[in-house]
C-alpha positions as CSV (number, residue, x, y, z in Angstrom):
1,X,-124.1,-25.0,107.1
2,X,-126.4,-22.8,105.2
3,X,-126.8,-19.4,106.9
4,X,-129.1,-16.4,106.4
5,X,-128.1,-12.9,106.8
6,X,-131.1,-10.9,108.5
7,X,-130.3,-7.4,108.0
8,X,-133.0,-6.2,110.5
9,X,-131.5,-8.5,113.2
10,X,-127.8,-7.5,112.1
11,X,-127.2,-11.4,112.2
12,X,-126.0,-14.3,109.9
13,X,-127.8,-17.2,111.5
14,X,-127.5,-20.9,110.8
15,X,-130.7,-22.1,109.1
16,X,-130.6,-25.0,111.4
17,X,-131.0,-24.1,115.1
18,X,-130.4,-26.3,118.0
19,X,-133.4,-26.7,120.6
20,X,-132.0,-27.7,124.0
21,X,-135.5,-28.8,125.1
22,X,-135.4,-32.6,124.1
23,X,-132.0,-33.7,125.1
24,X,-131.0,-37.4,125.9
25,X,-131.6,-38.0,129.5
26,X,-130.9,-40.6,132.2
27,X,-133.3,-43.1,133.5
28,X,-136.2,-41.3,131.6
29,X,-135.9,-38.4,134.2
30,X,-136.2,-35.2,132.1
31,X,-134.3,-33.2,134.8
32,X,-131.4,-35.6,134.3
33,X,-129.6,-34.6,131.1
34,X,-127.1,-37.1,130.0
35,X,-124.2,-34.7,129.8
36,X,-121.8,-36.9,127.9
37,X,-124.2,-37.7,125.1
38,X,-125.8,-34.3,125.2
39,X,-122.3,-32.3,124.8
40,X,-121.4,-34.7,122.0
41,X,-124.3,-33.6,120.1
42,X,-124.0,-29.9,120.7
43,X,-120.1,-29.9,120.0
44,X,-121.0,-31.9,116.5
45,X,-123.6,-29.3,115.6
46,X,-121.3,-26.3,116.6
47,X,-118.5,-27.8,114.6
48,X,-120.9,-28.3,111.6
49,X,-121.7,-24.5,111.6
50,X,-124.8,-24.5,113.7
51,X,-124.5,-21.1,115.7
52,X,-128.3,-20.6,117.3
53,X,-128.9,-22.4,120.3
54,X,-132.4,-22.1,122.0
55,X,-133.3,-23.0,125.7
56,X,-135.8,-22.0,128.2
57,X,-136.3,-21.4,132.0
58,X,-138.5,-24.5,132.5
59,X,-136.9,-27.0,130.0
60,X,-135.7,-30.4,131.2
61,X,-136.9,-29.5,134.8
62,X,-135.2,-25.9,134.9
63,X,-131.8,-27.9,133.9
64,X,-131.5,-26.8,130.2
65,X,-130.1,-23.2,130.8
66,X,-127.5,-24.7,133.2
67,X,-126.5,-27.1,130.7
68,X,-126.4,-24.6,128.0
69,X,-124.2,-22.6,130.0
70,X,-121.7,-25.5,131.0
71,X,-121.6,-26.7,127.2
72,X,-121.4,-23.3,125.1
73,X,-119.4,-21.3,127.5
74,X,-116.1,-23.0,126.3
75,X,-116.8,-21.5,122.9
76,X,-116.0,-17.8,122.2
77,X,-119.3,-16.0,123.0
78,X,-119.4,-14.0,119.9
79,X,-119.3,-17.3,117.9
80,X,-122.8,-18.3,118.6
81,X,-126.3,-16.8,119.3
82,X,-128.0,-17.8,122.5
83,X,-131.7,-17.6,123.0
84,X,-134.1,-18.2,126.2
85,X,-137.4,-17.1,127.4
86,X,-139.3,-15.2,130.2
87,X,-142.0,-17.5,131.5
88,X,-145.2,-15.9,131.4
89,X,-147.0,-18.3,133.7
90,X,-145.0,-17.3,136.8
91,X,-146.8,-15.2,139.4
92,X,-145.1,-12.0,139.1
93,X,-146.1,-9.5,141.9
94,X,-143.5,-7.0,141.2
95,X,-140.6,-6.1,138.7
96,X,-138.2,-7.7,141.2
97,X,-139.7,-11.0,140.7
98,X,-138.8,-10.7,137.0
99,X,-135.4,-9.4,137.8
100,X,-134.7,-12.5,140.1
101,X,-135.5,-14.8,137.2
102,X,-133.6,-13.0,134.6
103,X,-130.4,-12.7,136.7
104,X,-130.7,-16.3,137.4
105,X,-130.9,-16.9,133.8
106,X,-127.7,-15.1,133.1
107,X,-126.1,-17.0,135.7
108,X,-127.3,-20.3,134.5
109,X,-126.2,-19.5,131.0
110,X,-123.0,-18.2,132.1
111,X,-123.3,-15.0,130.1
112,X,-123.8,-11.3,130.5
113,X,-126.2,-11.0,127.6
114,X,-128.8,-12.9,125.6
115,X,-128.7,-12.6,121.8
116,X,-132.3,-13.3,121.3
117,X,-134.9,-13.1,124.2
118,X,-138.3,-14.2,124.1
119,X,-141.7,-13.6,126.1
120,X,-142.5,-17.1,126.4
121,X,-145.8,-18.6,124.9
122,X,-148.1,-15.5,124.3
123,X,-151.5,-16.4,123.9
124,X,-155.0,-14.8,124.5
125,X,-155.0,-15.4,128.2
126,X,-151.4,-13.8,128.7
127,X,-152.1,-10.6,126.9
128,X,-152.8,-8.7,130.3
129,X,-149.5,-9.7,131.9
130,X,-147.5,-8.9,128.7
131,X,-149.0,-5.3,129.1
132,X,-148.9,-4.8,132.6
133,X,-145.3,-6.2,133.4
134,X,-143.1,-8.1,131.0
135,X,-142.7,-6.0,127.9
136,X,-141.7,-2.8,129.7
137,X,-139.2,-4.9,132.0
138,X,-137.6,-6.5,128.9
139,X,-137.4,-3.4,126.9
140,X,-135.4,-1.9,129.8
141,X,-133.0,-5.0,129.7
142,X,-132.7,-4.3,126.0
143,X,-131.7,-0.7,126.6
144,X,-129.2,-1.9,129.2
145,X,-127.6,-4.3,126.6
146,X,-128.6,-7.4,128.5
147,X,-130.9,-8.4,125.6
148,X,-129.7,-7.9,122.0
149,X,-133.0,-8.8,120.1
150,X,-136.5,-8.9,121.9
151,X,-139.2,-11.5,120.5
152,X,-142.1,-13.7,121.4
153,X,-143.1,-17.3,120.9
154,X,-146.7,-17.8,120.1
155,X,-149.4,-20.4,120.7
156,X,-152.7,-18.9,119.6
157,X,-154.9,-17.8,117.0
158,X,-154.2,-15.2,114.0
159,X,-156.5,-12.3,115.5
160,X,-154.4,-12.5,118.6
161,X,-151.2,-12.3,116.7
162,X,-152.5,-9.0,114.9
163,X,-153.2,-7.6,118.2
164,X,-149.6,-8.5,119.5
165,X,-147.7,-6.9,116.6
166,X,-149.8,-3.9,116.3
167,X,-149.6,-3.0,119.9
168,X,-145.9,-3.9,120.6
169,X,-142.4,-3.4,118.6
170,X,-140.6,-6.6,118.1
171,X,-137.4,-7.7,116.5
172,X,-138.6,-11.3,115.6
173,X,-141.1,-13.9,116.6
174,X,-141.1,-17.7,117.1
175,X,-144.2,-19.7,115.8
176,X,-145.0,-23.5,115.4
177,X,-144.9,-24.2,111.6
178,X,-144.7,-27.4,109.8
179,X,-146.4,-29.0,106.7
180,X,-149.4,-30.3,108.8
181,X,-149.9,-27.1,110.8
182,X,-149.7,-24.9,107.8
183,X,-153.3,-25.1,107.3
184,X,-154.8,-27.0,110.1
185,X,-153.2,-24.7,112.9
186,X,-153.2,-21.5,110.9
187,X,-149.3,-21.6,110.9
188,X,-149.6,-20.2,107.3
189,X,-151.5,-17.2,108.3
190,X,-149.2,-16.5,111.2
191,X,-146.3,-16.5,109.0
192,X,-148.0,-14.1,106.5
193,X,-149.0,-11.7,109.6
194,X,-145.3,-11.5,110.5
195,X,-144.0,-11.3,107.1
196,X,-146.5,-8.4,106.3
197,X,-145.1,-6.6,109.4
198,X,-141.4,-7.1,108.6
199,X,-140.8,-9.4,111.4
200,X,-138.4,-12.2,111.0
201,X,-139.6,-15.6,111.8
202,X,-137.8,-18.4,113.9
203,X,-139.5,-21.9,113.6
204,X,-140.2,-24.2,116.4
205,X,-141.7,-27.6,116.0
206,X,-140.9,-28.3,112.5
207,X,-141.1,-31.9,112.9
208,X,-144.0,-31.5,115.3
209,X,-142.2,-33.1,118.3
210,X,-141.0,-35.9,116.4
211,X,-144.4,-36.8,115.0
212,X,-143.3,-36.5,111.6
213,X,-140.7,-39.0,111.9
214,X,-141.6,-41.1,114.7
215,X,-145.4,-41.6,114.0
216,X,-145.2,-42.0,110.3
217,X,-147.1,-45.0,109.2
218,X,-146.7,-47.0,105.9
219,X,-149.1,-45.2,103.7
220,X,-147.7,-41.7,104.5
221,X,-144.0,-43.0,104.6
222,X,-144.7,-44.7,101.2
223,X,-145.5,-41.2,99.7
224,X,-142.2,-39.7,100.7
225,X,-140.1,-42.6,100.0
226,X,-141.6,-42.9,96.4
227,X,-140.6,-39.2,95.8
228,X,-137.1,-39.7,97.3
229,X,-135.9,-42.9,98.5
230,X,-132.9,-41.6,100.1
231,X,-134.3,-38.5,102.0
232,X,-135.3,-39.0,105.6
233,X,-138.8,-38.1,106.9
234,X,-137.0,-35.4,109.1
235,X,-135.5,-33.6,106.0
236,X,-138.6,-33.5,104.4
237,X,-140.2,-31.8,107.4
238,X,-137.2,-29.3,108.0
239,X,-136.9,-28.2,104.3
240,X,-140.6,-27.2,104.4
241,X,-140.3,-24.2,106.7
242,X,-136.6,-23.5,105.8
243,X,-137.9,-22.8,102.1
244,X,-139.7,-19.9,103.4
245,X,-137.9,-16.6,102.7
246,X,-138.7,-14.8,105.8
247,X,-137.5,-17.7,108.1
248,X,-134.4,-16.8,110.0
249,X,-133.9,-20.3,111.4
250,X,-135.5,-23.6,112.0
251,X,-135.3,-24.9,115.6
252,X,-134.9,-28.6,116.0
253,X,-135.1,-30.3,119.4
254,X,-132.7,-33.1,118.6
255,X,-132.2,-36.2,121.0
256,X,-129.9,-38.4,119.5
257,X,-126.4,-37.8,117.6
258,X,-128.0,-39.3,114.4
259,X,-130.6,-36.6,114.7
260,X,-127.8,-34.1,114.5
261,X,-125.9,-35.8,111.7
262,X,-129.1,-36.2,109.6
263,X,-130.2,-32.6,110.3
264,X,-126.9,-31.1,109.4
265,X,-126.7,-33.0,106.1
266,X,-130.2,-31.4,105.2
267,X,-128.7,-27.9,105.8
268,X,-125.4,-28.4,104.0
269,X,-125.8,-27.6,100.4
270,X,-129.6,-26.8,101.3
271,X,-132.2,-26.8,98.5
272,X,-135.3,-25.2,98.9
273,X,-138.5,-27.2,98.0
274,X,-139.6,-27.5,94.3
275,X,-143.1,-27.3,93.1
276,X,-143.2,-30.9,92.7
277,X,-142.0,-31.7,96.3
278,X,-144.5,-29.3,97.6
279,X,-147.1,-31.3,96.2
280,X,-145.5,-34.6,97.6
281,X,-145.9,-33.1,101.2
282,X,-149.5,-31.9,100.4
283,X,-150.3,-35.6,99.7
284,X,-148.5,-36.9,102.7
285,X,-150.2,-34.4,105.1
286,X,-153.6,-35.5,103.4
287,X,-152.8,-39.1,104.2
288,X,-151.9,-38.4,107.8
289,X,-154.8,-36.4,108.6
290,X,-157.0,-39.4,108.0
291,X,-155.6,-41.0,111.0
292,X,-157.1,-38.5,113.3
293,X,-154.1,-38.4,115.3
294,X,-153.5,-36.1,118.4
295,X,-151.5,-33.0,117.7
296,X,-149.2,-33.6,120.8
297,X,-145.5,-32.2,120.3
298,X,-144.2,-33.4,123.6
299,X,-143.4,-30.0,124.7
300,X,-143.7,-31.6,128.2
301,X,-145.6,-28.3,129.5
302,X,-148.3,-30.8,131.1
303,X,-145.6,-33.1,133.0
304,X,-146.5,-31.6,136.6
305,X,-149.7,-33.4,136.6
306,X,-151.2,-32.9,140.2
307,X,-152.5,-36.7,140.0
308,X,-149.0,-38.0,138.5
309,X,-150.4,-39.0,135.3
310,X,-147.7,-39.5,132.7
311,X,-149.5,-37.6,130.0
312,X,-146.9,-37.2,127.5
313,X,-146.2,-40.9,127.2
314,X,-150.0,-42.0,127.4
315,X,-150.6,-39.6,124.3
316,X,-147.7,-40.9,122.6
317,X,-148.9,-44.5,123.0
318,X,-152.5,-43.6,122.2
319,X,-151.4,-41.7,119.0
320,X,-149.9,-44.9,117.7
321,X,-153.1,-46.9,118.7
322,X,-155.2,-44.2,116.7
323,X,-153.1,-44.9,113.7
324,X,-152.7,-48.6,113.9
325,X,-155.9,-49.5,115.6
326,X,-154.1,-52.6,117.3
327,X,-155.4,-52.6,121.0
328,X,-153.1,-55.3,122.2
329,X,-150.1,-53.5,120.9
330,X,-151.3,-50.3,123.0
331,X,-152.0,-52.4,126.0
332,X,-148.7,-54.2,126.0
333,X,-146.9,-50.9,126.3
334,X,-149.4,-49.0,128.5
335,X,-149.1,-51.9,131.1
336,X,-145.3,-51.1,131.5
337,X,-146.3,-47.7,133.0
338,X,-146.5,-47.6,136.7
339,X,-150.1,-47.9,137.8
340,X,-149.9,-44.6,139.6
341,X,-149.0,-42.9,136.5
342,X,-151.7,-44.6,134.1
343,X,-154.6,-42.5,132.6
344,X,-157.2,-43.9,135.1
345,X,-155.7,-41.7,137.7
346,X,-156.8,-38.6,135.8
347,X,-159.0,-36.5,138.2
348,X,-160.0,-34.0,135.4
349,X,-158.7,-30.8,137.1
350,X,-157.9,-29.2,133.9
351,X,-154.4,-28.3,134.9
352,X,-152.8,-29.7,131.9
353,X,-155.3,-28.4,129.3
354,X,-154.7,-24.8,130.6
355,X,-150.8,-25.2,130.1
356,X,-151.1,-26.9,126.6
357,X,-150.0,-24.8,123.9
358,X,-151.7,-27.1,121.2
359,X,-155.1,-26.9,123.3
360,X,-155.6,-30.5,123.3
361,X,-158.4,-32.1,125.0
362,X,-156.1,-34.1,127.4
363,X,-158.9,-35.2,129.9
364,X,-160.9,-36.6,127.1
365,X,-157.9,-38.7,125.7
366,X,-157.0,-39.9,129.2
367,X,-160.5,-41.3,129.6
368,X,-160.4,-42.9,126.2
369,X,-157.0,-44.5,126.7
370,X,-158.0,-45.9,130.2
371,X,-161.0,-47.6,128.5
372,X,-159.3,-49.6,125.8
373,X,-159.8,-53.4,126.1
374,X,-157.9,-56.2,124.5
C-alpha cells in the first residue's frame, strides 16, 4: 500500500483512506450497519495496509463512530490513524455541550485520543460559531493530548477558505476534490490555497459519492475504456487527487468488499497520472458536464426531511433520468418508493438546502421529479 510521510504531521499515512460513511446496511436503513460485511471490509483494508479511518458524529444515524470503535479496537491503537469531527450545526449553549459530545465520541470509538480531529463542514454561515466556541475548545483538547492534529472539512468558496486559514492555525484540512470539481466547484483553487499556506490536504468525495462510477454513461465510459480497457472508473477517479503532491490521503467511502479490493489494487504499486492521462480525464469530464447532472454526492445530510421525502434516492433516480432521458425507466423505479417519501410531498421548507454541502437546488429538483410523465 502506497504511503506518504508528511513531516508536518509527523505521520506516515496510507494514500488510500477508508471513509466509514457509506458502509453496507440492513433493509436500506442507514442506521443499521451490516456488521459482518462492514467488518470484513475494514479487516481487508487494514491487512492491505490502509491505516487511516475517517468517521463522524452523524454518519449512519450516529452509528458510524460506535462501529469504528467496535471494529478497530481489536487492532493495536498505534497501528492506525482515527479521525472524527465536531458537528458545527449543533446548538451549543456552553463549552459543556461540546465537552459532552467530545467525551461521547471518545467512548463511541473506544479510544482516549483522536489522531486527526476536524471542525465539520466549515462554510460562510458557520464562521461565527468557529470563532465563538469550537476552535478554542478544540485547541484545549489538543493541548491535553486528546487531539493529536487539528483540522477542518470545508464546503464553501475560496474567499472563505482564505479567511479560515489566515485567522486560525491548522494542522491539515479536508476538501472535496475530484476531476469534475477541479474547475466547476473551485476545488483546484482550494487545493492551491492550502498548499500555499503549507497545510496538508485530505481528500473527500474523490469519486463524487459514486457518481464517477455509478452514473457513468456510455460516451464517458468509452473515453476511459479506450485509454485503458483494464482500469476501473474508480481507479481513474482516485488517481486524480492522489497524484497531487500535497495530498496526505484520499478518503473513499466504500460500500462493498469489491470496492475495497479494487481501491487497494489502485494504491498498490501506485502510479501518478501522466500528462496523457490528465487529457483523458479532461475529455471525460467535458463529456459528463454535457449531461447537466446534479452534483449530489449522497452525503445524506438531507435525510432528516421534515416531510419524510427520500431526497437522496430521488436525486439519484432523477440524475439517471437527466443522463438517459428515458421517462418510463425513471418512473418504473420512482414508483417503487413509498408514496409518503415521493417528491410530491416536498413542502419547500428549505431545511435540506440549508444542510446541503453542494448547495443543490433540492426543492426545484423535487418539483421537477414529481412532474415527470410517461
